[in-house]
C-alpha positions, 0 to 999 in steps of 0.5 A: 499500500502507498502512503498518502501524504497530506501535503501543504499546498503551494501554487507552483507555476512552471513546476510540473514535476510535483504533479508528476511525481504525486502520479507516479508515487501513487502508482495507480497502475499497480497499487492494490488500493485502486484495483477494480473488483476488490469487493467482488462487485466489479466496482472501481476507485476512480474517486479514491485515486482522485482524492489520493492525488489531491491530498498528495498535492495538498488540495482538499477533496473528501472521501466522505462527509460528516456534516453533523460533526459527530465523527460519523460518515453521513455520505461516502463520496462516490464520483458523482457526489465529488463532482457535485462537491467540486462545483458546489451543488452537492444537495445533501447535509442541510446546508452544512456542507462546506463545499469545493468552491468555498475551499478553493475549487474553480470549475474551468473549460478545457483550455484552462484545464490544460494550461493550469495543469501544465503550470503545475496546478491541481486539475481534475476531470469529472463526469456526473452520470445521473443515471449510473456511476460517474467518473474522475480522473487527474489532468496531467501537466503534459496536456494541451488543448488538442490532447488533454492527458489524464491519469485515472483508476477505473475499468482500466488504470493507467498513469498517461492516457487521453481524455477519450480513453478514460471518459469515452466520447459523448459525455459532459466532462467538467474540469476543476482546478484548485486555487486556495482562496488566499492565493492568486493564480499566477 
């Protein structure tokens, strides 16, 4: 098992090695934590990989929510719920949930996702499936608008593949960047 550190987040414009190193250390292709079907239900762990990457980079992304502050899990965060949380539309918790935008997550377009990931920012891609299982991936720093590269756990785990390899075609993929509220984009 790979230990996941919760590093302090620092915007590192021009320094993409930190992002590549985080992806490499998580070893999504071989790490048992991300293996499909661990529970025998054909389940995948894209949300866990995205969360581990965000934590390794020092960005907040919850595995679960405890909106009562009673130290109990009120909601495990699957990919659909994570996308909702990132965009600020998570519907549960009676308003007590501090969602992604309040913690520094911003919704961006594909061009910004490619540009900001190439500068070392934490950028995630997500798809909310209102009729089934959603998907999450990490946008790699080698991305360009014409060729967004991702790392993902899922039906297939890979460290460097195309957006289409991970999400297919015809899906509304959303992009999110983490920029702490006390820091400005550089």
